[in-house]
DSSP file (Angstrom, degrees, kcal/mol; ACC not computed):
  #  RESIDUE AA STRUCTURE BP1 BP2  ACC     N-H-->O    O-->H-N    N-H-->O    O-->H-N    TCO  KAPPA ALPHA  PHI   PSI    X-CA   Y-CA   Z-CA
    1    1 A M              0   0    0      0, 0.0     2,-0.4     0, 0.0    29,-0.2   0.000 360.0 360.0 360.0 140.8    0.0    0.0    0.0
    2    2 A T  E     -A   29   0A   0     27,-3.2    27,-1.8    29,-0.0     2,-0.5  -0.967 360.0-163.4-120.8 134.1    1.2    3.5   -0.7
    3    3 A I  E     -A   28   0A   0     -2,-0.4     2,-0.4    25,-0.2    25,-0.2  -0.952   7.7-165.1-115.6 127.5    0.1    6.5    1.3
    4    4 A T  E     -A   27   0A   0     23,-2.8    23,-1.9    -2,-0.5     2,-0.8  -0.898  13.3-148.0-115.1 145.2    0.7   10.0   -0.1
    5    5 A D  E     +A   26   0A   0     -2,-0.4    21,-0.2    21,-0.2     3,-0.2  -0.895  29.3 157.8-109.1 105.0    0.5   13.3    1.8
    6    6 A A  E     +A   25   0A   0     19,-2.4    19,-1.1    -2,-0.8    17,-0.5  -0.053  37.3 114.6-114.7  30.8   -0.7   16.0   -0.6
    7    7 A I  E    S+     0   0A   0      1,-0.3    17,-2.1    17,-0.3    16,-2.0   0.952  92.5  15.5 -66.1 -45.8   -2.0   18.3    2.1
    8    8 A L  E    S+A   22   0A   0     14,-0.2    -1,-0.3    15,-0.2     2,-0.3  -0.996  85.7 175.0-127.7 123.1    0.7   20.9    1.2
    9    9 A I  E     -A   21   0A   0     12,-3.4    12,-3.3    -2,-0.4     2,-0.5  -0.810  31.1-109.4-129.0 171.5    2.3   20.4   -2.2
   10   10 A G  E     -A   20   0A   0     -2,-0.3     2,-0.3    10,-0.2     4,-0.1  -0.873  31.7-158.7-104.1 131.1    4.9   22.2   -4.4
   11   11 A E  E     -A   19   0A   0      8,-2.1     8,-2.3    -2,-0.5     2,-0.3  -0.772  51.7  -8.9-106.4 153.6    3.6   23.8   -7.5
   12   12 A E  S    S+     0   0    0     83,-1.6     2,-2.9    -2,-0.3     6,-0.1  -0.504 119.9  37.7  67.2-117.0    5.5   24.8  -10.7
   13   13 A E  S  > S-     0   0    0      4,-0.5     4,-2.1    -2,-0.3    -1,-0.1  -0.274  95.9-156.8 -80.3  63.6    9.4   24.7  -10.5
   14   14 A G  T  4  +     0   0    0     -2,-2.9    -2,-0.0     1,-0.2    -3,-0.0  -0.433  47.4  16.3 -86.4 165.0    9.8   21.5   -8.4
   15   15 A P  T  4 S+     0   0    0      0, 0.0     3,-0.4     0, 0.0    -1,-0.2  -0.993 132.8  22.6 -89.0 -10.0   11.3   19.8   -6.7
   16   16 A L  T  4 S+     0   0    0      1,-0.2    -2,-0.2    -3,-0.1     2,-0.1   0.819 130.5  31.1 -96.2 -26.0   13.8   22.6   -5.7
   17   17 A R  S  < S+     0   0    0     -4,-2.1    -4,-0.5    -5,-0.1    -1,-0.2  -0.464  81.9 149.8-128.3  61.5   12.0   25.9   -6.4
   18   18 A T        -     0   0    0     -3,-0.4    -6,-0.2    -6,-0.1    -8,-0.1  -0.565  46.7-128.0 -91.8 157.7    8.3   25.1   -5.8
   19   19 A S  E     -A   11   0A   0     -8,-2.3    -8,-2.1    -2,-0.2     2,-0.2  -0.929  33.8-121.4 -97.1 119.7    5.6   27.4   -4.5
   20   20 A P  E     +A   10   0A   0      0, 0.0     2,-0.3     0, 0.0   -10,-0.2  -0.414  37.8 179.7 -67.4 131.5    3.9   25.7   -1.6
   21   21 A E  E     -A    9   0A   0    -12,-3.3   -12,-3.4    -2,-0.2     2,-0.6  -0.967  28.7-120.2-133.0 147.5    0.2   25.3   -2.3
   22   22 A D  E     +A    8   0A   0     -2,-0.3   -14,-0.2   -14,-0.2   -15,-0.1  -0.782  38.3 157.6 -90.6 122.3   -2.6   23.7   -0.1
   23   23 A L  E     -     0   0A   0    -16,-2.0   -16,-0.2    -2,-0.6   -15,-0.2   0.630  34.1-151.1-111.9 -29.1   -4.3   20.8   -1.8
   24   24 A G  E     +     0   0A   0    -17,-2.1     2,-0.4   -18,-0.3   -17,-0.3   0.768  46.8 128.3  71.7  27.0   -5.6   19.2    1.5
   25   25 A I  E     -A    6   0A   0    -19,-1.1   -19,-2.4     2,-0.0     2,-0.4  -0.926  37.4-173.9-121.7 139.5   -5.6   15.6    0.3
   26   26 A M  E     -A    5   0A   0     -2,-0.4     2,-0.3   -21,-0.2   -21,-0.2  -0.990  19.7-172.8-124.7 140.4   -4.1   12.3    1.7
   27   27 A S  E     -A    4   0A   0    -23,-1.9   -23,-2.8    -2,-0.4     2,-0.3  -0.910  13.3-171.1-132.1 157.5   -4.4    9.3   -0.5
   28   28 A R  E     +A    3   0A   0     -2,-0.3     2,-0.3   -25,-0.2   -25,-0.2  -0.985  17.1 149.4-142.7 153.3   -3.8    5.6   -0.2
   29   29 A G  E     -A    2   0A   0    -27,-1.8   -27,-3.2    -2,-0.3     3,-0.1  -0.983  48.2-120.0-171.1 171.7   -3.8    2.8   -2.8
   30   30 A F  S    S+     0   0    0     -2,-0.3     2,-0.4   -29,-0.2   -27,-0.1   0.380  96.9  52.3-101.4   4.5   -2.4   -0.4   -3.9
   31   31 A N     >  -     0   0    0    -29,-0.1     4,-1.8     1,-0.1    -1,-0.2  -0.976  63.4-154.9-143.7 120.1   -0.9    0.7   -7.2
   32   32 A V  H  > S+     0   0    0     -2,-0.4     4,-3.2     1,-0.2     5,-0.2   0.882  97.3  54.7 -65.4 -37.5    1.4    3.6   -7.6
   33   33 A A  H  > S+     0   0    0      1,-0.2     4,-2.0     2,-0.2    -1,-0.2   0.928 107.3  49.9 -65.4 -39.3    0.4    4.1  -11.2
   34   34 A A  H  > S+     0   0    0      1,-0.2     4,-2.1     2,-0.2    -1,-0.2   0.895 111.0  50.2 -62.0 -39.6   -3.3    4.3  -10.3
   35   35 A L  H  X S+     0   0    0     -4,-1.8     4,-3.0     2,-0.2     5,-0.2   0.929 109.1  50.4 -66.5 -43.9   -2.4    6.9   -7.7
   36   36 A D  H  X S+     0   0    0     -4,-3.2     4,-1.9     1,-0.2    -1,-0.2   0.879 109.0  52.9 -58.2 -36.8   -0.5    9.0  -10.1
   37   37 A L  H  X S+     0   0    0     -4,-2.0     4,-1.3     2,-0.2    -1,-0.2   0.906 112.3  44.3 -62.7 -45.2   -3.4    8.8  -12.4
   38   38 A A  H  X S+     0   0    0     -4,-2.1     4,-2.2     1,-0.2     3,-0.3   0.920 110.5  53.6 -62.9 -49.0   -5.7   10.1   -9.7
   39   39 A H  H  X S+     0   0    0     -4,-3.0     4,-1.7     1,-0.2     6,-0.2   0.838 103.2  58.6 -66.7 -32.0   -3.3   12.8   -8.5
   40   40 A S  H  <>S+     0   0    0     -4,-1.9     5,-2.7    -5,-0.2     4,-0.5   0.920 109.0  45.2 -53.7 -45.0   -3.1   14.1  -12.2
   41   41 A H  H ><5S+     0   0    0     -4,-1.3     3,-1.5    -3,-0.3    -2,-0.2   0.935 108.5  55.7 -67.1 -44.4   -6.8   14.6  -12.0
   42   42 A F  H 3<5S+     0   0    0     -4,-2.2    50,-2.4     1,-0.3    -1,-0.2   0.821 112.0  45.4 -49.1 -38.2   -6.6   16.2   -8.5
   43   43 A M  T 3<5S-     0   0    0     -4,-1.7    51,-2.8    -5,-0.2    -1,-0.3   0.495 117.6-109.2 -94.2  -2.3   -4.1   18.7  -10.0
   44   44 A G  T < 5S+     0   0    0     -3,-1.5    62,-1.5    -4,-0.5     2,-0.3   0.610  73.7 134.7  87.7  12.9   -6.1   19.5  -13.2
   45   45 A F  B   < -B  105   0B   0     -5,-2.7    -1,-0.3    -6,-0.2    60,-0.2  -0.694  61.7-119.5 -97.1 150.3   -3.6   17.7  -15.5
   46   46 A D    >   -     0   0    0     58,-3.8     3,-2.2    -2,-0.3     4,-0.4  -0.793  19.9-155.1 -86.7 108.8   -4.5   15.4  -18.3
   47   47 A P  G >  S+     0   0    0      0, 0.0     3,-1.2     0, 0.0     7,-0.6   0.791  91.1  62.7 -59.3 -27.2   -2.9   12.1  -17.3
   48   48 A S  G 3  S+     0   0    0      1,-0.2    -2,-0.0     5,-0.1    56,-0.0   0.696 100.3  54.5 -70.1 -15.7   -2.8   10.9  -21.0
   49   49 A K  G <  S+     0   0    0     -3,-2.2    -1,-0.2    55,-0.2    56,-0.1   0.539  91.4  83.0 -90.5  -9.0   -0.5   13.9  -21.7
   50   50 A N    <>  -     0   0    0     -3,-1.2     4,-2.9    -4,-0.4     3,-0.5  -0.834  68.9-153.0-100.4 108.9    2.1   12.9  -19.0
   51   51 A P  H  > S+     0   0    0      0, 0.0     4,-2.8     0, 0.0     5,-0.3   0.848  92.4  53.3 -48.9 -39.9    4.5   10.3  -20.3
   52   52 A L  H  > S+     0   0    0      2,-0.2     4,-1.0     1,-0.2   -16,-0.1   0.927 116.7  37.5 -65.2 -43.5    5.2    8.7  -17.0
   53   53 A V  H  > S+     0   0    0     -3,-0.5     4,-0.7     2,-0.2     3,-0.4   0.967 119.7  47.2 -69.8 -53.5    1.5    8.2  -16.2
   54   54 A R  H >< S+     0   0    0     -4,-2.9     3,-1.4    -7,-0.6     4,-0.2   0.924 112.6  49.2 -52.8 -50.2    0.5    7.2  -19.8
   55   55 A N  H >< S+     0   0    0     -4,-2.8     3,-1.5    -5,-0.3    -1,-0.2   0.786  97.6  68.8 -64.5 -28.3    3.4    4.8  -20.2
   56   56 A A  H 3< S+     0   0    0     -4,-1.0     8,-0.5    -3,-0.4     9,-0.3   0.753 101.4  49.4 -63.1 -23.3    2.6    3.1  -16.9
   57   57 A F  T << S+     0   0    0     -3,-1.4    -1,-0.3    -4,-0.7    -2,-0.2   0.394  91.1 102.6 -96.2   0.3   -0.6    1.7  -18.5
   58   58 A Q  S <  S-     0   0    0     -3,-1.5     6,-0.3    -4,-0.2     2,-0.2  -0.450  82.0 -94.4 -82.6 159.7    1.0    0.4  -21.7
   59   59 A E        +     0   0    0     -2,-0.1     2,-0.3     4,-0.1    -1,-0.1  -0.536  57.5 153.4 -69.8 133.9    1.7   -3.2  -22.4
   60   60 A M        -     0   0    0     -2,-0.2     0, 0.0     1,-0.1     0, 0.0  -0.950  57.9 -93.6-156.1 170.7    5.2   -4.3  -21.6
   61   61 A I  S    S+     0   0    0      1,-0.3    -1,-0.1    -2,-0.3    -2,-0.0   0.927 123.9  25.7 -59.4 -48.1    7.3   -7.3  -20.6
   62   62 A W  S    S-     0   0    0     -3,-0.1    -1,-0.3     0, 0.0    -3,-0.0  -0.757  93.6-153.1-122.4  87.3    7.0   -6.5  -16.9
   63   63 A P        -     0   0    0      0, 0.0    -4,-0.1     0, 0.0    -6,-0.1  -0.175  17.0-152.8 -60.3 143.2    3.7   -4.6  -16.6
   64   64 A L  S    S+     0   0    0     -8,-0.5     2,-0.3    -6,-0.3   -31,-0.2   0.727  83.9  25.8 -81.0 -24.8    3.1   -2.0  -13.8
   65   65 A V        -     0   0    0     -9,-0.3    -1,-0.1    -7,-0.2     3,-0.0  -0.924  54.0-156.5-135.8 158.7   -0.6   -2.6  -14.0
   66   66 A D  S    S+     0   0    0     -2,-0.3     2,-0.3    -3,-0.1    -9,-0.1  -0.086  79.4  60.5-120.8  30.3   -3.0   -5.3  -15.1
   67   67 A F  S    S-     0   0    0      0, 0.0    -2,-0.0     0, 0.0     5,-0.0  -0.963  82.4-104.5-152.8 164.8   -5.9   -2.9  -15.8
   68   68 A A    >   -     0   0    0     -2,-0.3     3,-2.3     1,-0.1     4,-0.4  -0.517  35.3-107.8 -92.7 158.5   -6.8    0.0  -17.9
   69   69 A P  G >  S+     0   0    0      0, 0.0     3,-1.7     0, 0.0    -1,-0.1   0.871 118.3  60.4 -49.4 -40.1   -7.0    3.7  -16.7
   70   70 A G  G 3  S+     0   0    0      1,-0.3    14,-0.1    13,-0.1     0, 0.0   0.599  97.6  59.9 -65.4 -10.9  -10.7    3.6  -17.0
   71   71 A E  G <  S+     0   0    0     -3,-2.3     2,-0.3     2,-0.1    -1,-0.3   0.488  76.4 111.1 -93.6  -2.3  -10.9    0.8  -14.5
   72   72 A V    <   -     0   0    0     -3,-1.7     2,-0.4    -4,-0.4    12,-0.1  -0.543  55.7-157.3 -70.9 132.1   -9.2    2.8  -11.7
   73   73 A R        -     0   0    0     -2,-0.3     2,-0.5    10,-0.1     9,-0.1  -0.940   6.6-163.9-118.1 133.0  -11.8    3.6   -9.0
   74   74 A V        -     0   0    0     -2,-0.4     7,-2.8     7,-0.3     2,-0.4  -0.953   1.8-166.9-120.2 131.6  -11.5    6.5   -6.6
   75   75 A S  E     -C   80   0C   0     -2,-0.5     2,-0.5     5,-0.3     5,-0.3  -0.966   2.1-165.3-119.5 135.8  -13.4    6.8   -3.4
   76   76 A I  E >  S-C   79   0C   0      3,-2.5     3,-1.3    -2,-0.4    -2,-0.0  -0.965  77.0 -17.0-124.4 115.0  -13.6   10.1   -1.5
   77   77 A N  T 3  S-     0   0    0     -2,-0.5    -1,-0.1     1,-0.2     3,-0.1   0.830 131.3 -50.2  60.7  32.1  -14.8   10.1    2.0
   78   78 A G  T 3  S+     0   0    0      1,-0.2     2,-0.6     0, 0.0    -1,-0.2   0.359 115.5 112.2  89.5  -7.4  -16.4    6.6    1.4
   79   79 A K  E <   -C   76   0C   0     -3,-1.3    -3,-2.5     0, 0.0     2,-0.3  -0.896  61.9-139.3-105.2 120.4  -18.1    7.6   -1.7
   80   80 A T  E     -C   75   0C   0     -2,-0.6    -5,-0.3    -5,-0.3     2,-0.2  -0.593  20.9-128.7 -79.2 134.2  -16.9    6.0   -5.0
   81   81 A L        -     0   0    0     -7,-2.8    -7,-0.3    -2,-0.3     3,-0.1  -0.486   9.0-130.0 -84.8 148.5  -16.9    8.4   -7.9
   82   82 A S  S    S-     0   0    0     -2,-0.2     2,-0.3     1,-0.2    -1,-0.1   0.829  84.9  -5.5 -75.3 -27.5  -18.5    7.5  -11.1
   83   83 A D  S >  S-     0   0    0     -9,-0.1     3,-1.2     1,-0.0     4,-0.3  -0.977  73.5-103.2-154.5 169.6  -15.5    8.4  -13.2
   84   84 A L  G >  S+     0   0    0     -2,-0.3     3,-1.7     1,-0.3     4,-0.4   0.781 113.4  67.5 -68.0 -24.2  -12.1    9.9  -12.9
   85   85 A D  G >  S+     0   0    0      1,-0.3     3,-1.2     2,-0.2     4,-0.4   0.770  88.1  69.2 -66.3 -24.5  -13.2   13.2  -14.3
   86   86 A A  G X  S+     0   0    0     -3,-1.2     3,-0.8     1,-0.3    -1,-0.3   0.722  85.0  70.6 -65.0 -19.4  -15.4   13.7  -11.2
   87   87 A I  G X> S+     0   0    0     -3,-1.7     3,-2.5    -4,-0.3     4,-1.1   0.813  79.3  76.5 -66.4 -30.2  -12.1   14.1   -9.3
   88   88 A D  G X4 S+     0   0    0     -3,-1.2     3,-0.6    -4,-0.4    -1,-0.2   0.843  90.3  55.5 -53.2 -36.8  -11.5   17.5  -10.9
   89   89 A S  G <4 S+     0   0    0     -3,-0.8    -1,-0.3    -4,-0.4    -2,-0.2   0.667 105.1  53.1 -74.4 -14.7  -14.2   19.0   -8.6
   90   90 A C  G <4 S+     0   0    0     -3,-2.5    -1,-0.2    -4,-0.2    -2,-0.2   0.714 116.7  31.8 -90.9 -23.6  -12.3   17.8   -5.5
   91   91 A G  S << S-     0   0    0     -4,-1.1     2,-0.3    -3,-0.6   -48,-0.2   0.029  80.9-121.8-109.6-146.4   -8.9   19.3   -6.4
   92   92 A R        -     0   0    0    -50,-2.4     2,-0.5    -2,-0.0    -3,-0.0  -0.985  31.5 -84.0-161.7 163.4   -7.9   22.4   -8.3
   93   93 A R        -     0   0    0     -2,-0.3     2,-0.3   -49,-0.1   -49,-0.2  -0.600  45.4-166.4 -76.6 121.3   -5.9   23.4  -11.4
   94   94 A F        -     0   0    0    -51,-2.8   -51,-0.0    -2,-0.5   -83,-0.0  -0.751  23.3-110.4-107.0 156.3   -2.2   23.7  -10.6
   95   95 A G        -     0   0    0     -2,-0.3   -83,-1.6     6,-0.0     3,-0.1  -0.715  30.4-139.0 -83.4 130.9    0.6   25.3  -12.7
   96   96 A P        -     0   0    0      0, 0.0   -83,-0.2     0, 0.0     5,-0.1  -0.327  38.0 -76.4 -81.2 169.9    3.1   22.9  -14.3
   97   97 A P    >>  -     0   0    0      0, 0.0     3,-2.2     0, 0.0     4,-1.0  -0.344  53.7-102.3 -61.5 152.6    6.9   23.6  -14.4
   98   98 A K  G >4 S+     0   0    0      1,-0.3     3,-1.1     2,-0.2   -85,-0.0   0.852 121.6  55.1 -50.5 -45.9    7.7   26.1  -17.2
   99   99 A G  G 34 S+     0   0    0      1,-0.2    -1,-0.3     3,-0.0     0, 0.0   0.709 112.0  44.7 -62.0 -21.9    9.0   23.4  -19.6
  100  100 A W  G X> S+     0   0    0     -3,-2.2     3,-2.6     2,-0.1     4,-0.8   0.492  81.1 124.6-104.5  -7.8    5.7   21.5  -19.3
  101  101 A T  T << S+     0   0    0     -3,-1.1    -6,-0.0    -4,-1.0    -3,-0.0  -0.282  82.6  17.3 -47.6 125.3    3.3   24.6  -19.6
  102  102 A G  T 34 S+     0   0    0      1,-0.0    -1,-0.3     0, 0.0    -2,-0.1   0.378 118.2  74.1  92.2  -6.9    0.9   23.9  -22.5
  103  103 A H  T <4 S+     0   0    0     -3,-2.6    -2,-0.2     3,-0.0    -3,-0.0   0.646  99.3  30.2-114.1 -19.8    1.7   20.1  -22.4
  104  104 A L  S  < S+     0   0    0     -4,-0.8   -58,-3.8     2,-0.1   -55,-0.2   0.648  88.5 105.9-113.5 -25.7    0.0   18.7  -19.3
  105  105 A E  B     -B   45   0B   0     -5,-0.3     2,-0.2   -60,-0.2   -60,-0.2  -0.155  69.8-116.6 -64.6 148.7   -3.1   20.9  -18.7
  106  106 A K        -     0   0    0    -62,-1.5     2,-0.1     1,-0.1    -1,-0.1  -0.613  39.6-102.4 -78.0 149.3   -6.7   19.6  -19.5
  107  107 A R        -     0   0    0     -2,-0.2     2,-1.2     1,-0.1    -1,-0.1  -0.420  23.8-124.9 -68.3 146.7   -8.4   21.6  -22.2
  108  108 A N              0   0    0      1,-0.2    -1,-0.1    -2,-0.1    -3,-0.0  -0.475 360.0 360.0 -92.2  63.9  -11.0   24.1  -21.0
  109  109 A D              0   0    0     -2,-1.2    -1,-0.2     0, 0.0    -2,-0.0   0.477 360.0 360.0 -72.7 360.0  -13.9   22.7  -23.0
């Protein structure tokens, strides 16, 4: 099991020059790739645009997951969300590092 403390996180130029921001979330899960996927949503990023998250769900010789991103289930305060996009309302949009600006964010449709 992995437990993450995202109560106070670093935004933008991490890990050395971050701006501290309050997210107010603690999470736990049995698969780090699934947690990274959920955390991307909490931060307003599109996980399919992040190579580390996207590639974790690809088929490979030694897979990190045995499920698809759409099969990840998130529960908040005991209530399971209908889909991962519902996480967006529980987090907020964070700014990526300068080199990633325009590459990670969800579109504002």
